[in-house]
N, C-alpha and C positions, 0 to 999 in steps of 0.2 A: 707628526702629531705634536700638539702643544705639550710643553714641558709639564705644566700642571695637571693636565688631563692624563698624561703618561704616569706621572707620579701618583695620582689618586687611584687609577686602576691598579697599579702595582702595589700600593699599600692595601687596597681591598683584598688583593690576592694574598698578601702577607698575613692580613688579619684572619682570613678564612682558613689558610694553611695552619696557622698557630691554633686556632680554635679546633680544628680537626685533629691536630696532634694532642692537644690537651684531652679531647674527647676519647681518642683511642688509648691514651695512657692514664686515664683518669683513676682507674682502680689502683694502679701502681703508685700514682701520686698520694692517693688517699692513704695507703698503707704506710708510705714514707712519712707523711705529715703526722700520722697517729704515733709512729715510732719517735719522731722528733719532739713533738710537743705534748704528747701524752693526752691529747684531747682530740675530738673529731675535727674534721676540716670545717672552716667557717670563712666564707669570702666576704671581705669588706669592699663593697662596690665602688666607693669613692677612691679607695686605694688602687683598685683594679683600673679604674678610669685614668687615674694619674699615671700609672704604669704604662698604659697604652699610649698616653700623650707623650711620654718619654720615649717609647719605641718609635713613635711617628717622627719625633724631632731627630732621633738618631738615624731614622730611615732617610729623612729628607737630606741631612748632611752627607749620608752615604750616597744617595742618588746624585747630589751635586758633584761629588768627587768623580763618580764613574761617567757623568755626562761630560765632564771636562777632560779627565785622564784617559778614559776608556779602560781597557783590561778589567772588564767586569767580572771575570772568574776569579782572579786574584784578589781584588778588592772585596768582592762578596764574601769569599771564605775568610779573609782577614777581619773583616768588620763583624761578621757572625762570631768569630773566635773572640775578638776583644769584648763585645758586648755580652754574650752569653757565658763566655769563659770567666770573666770577672765575677758575674753573678754566681755561676755554679761553683766556682772554686772558693769564693768567699763563703757560701753555704758550706762547702766541704770543710773549710778550716774553722767554722764556728759551731756546727752541729755535728755532734758525735756520730749520730746514725746517718748522716748524709755521706754515702760512700763515694769513692773515687769513680765507681761505675756510674752512679747517678750523675756526677759532675761531667764526666766524659760524655755520657749520652746526651745530656742537655746542651753541652757545648757543641757537639756534632750537629745536634738539631738546629742551633742557632746559625751554624754555617749554612746548612741547607736552606733554612728559612730566609736568609738574605740572598742566597744565590738565585733561587727560583724567580722572586719578584725582580731582582736585579737584571736578569736575563730578559724577563718580560719587558721591563722598562726600556732596556737598551734596544730590543727589537722594535717596540712601538714608537719610541722616540726618533730612532735612526731612520726607520722606513716611512715616517710620517703617515701611518695608517688611518688614524682618526683625526679629524680637524676640530 
C-alpha cells in the first residue's frame, strides 16, 4: 500500500477512536471542566481544528519513524506517552482540580490512541494491501 494512503487511513482511525473516547467520557470531562474553570464547557471550533492539525503533524512524524525504524509497539507507546503525557501532566501541574488520575487516564489513552492506528499503518503499508 502507498505510504500516504496508509497514513490517511490510519489517521482516520485515530480521529474516529479519539472522537469515540471523548464521546464515551464526555460527562466525566464536563464535570472536570466545570470544577476547573467554574463555567460550563465551551468548545472553540478553530482551536479544536488547530489541535487536530497538530495531532496530524505529530502522527505523521510518528508514522515516518515507525516506517523507517520498525518496532511499532515501542514507538507507539512512547509517542503516545510523550504527546499526551506532556499535555495531561501540564494540566495537572497548572489546574488544581485536574487530578493525577485524570492525567494518568489521559496519558494511557494517548498510548492506546497511537498504538492502534500505528499497528494498522504497519499492517497496511508492509503488506501492500491497497494500491
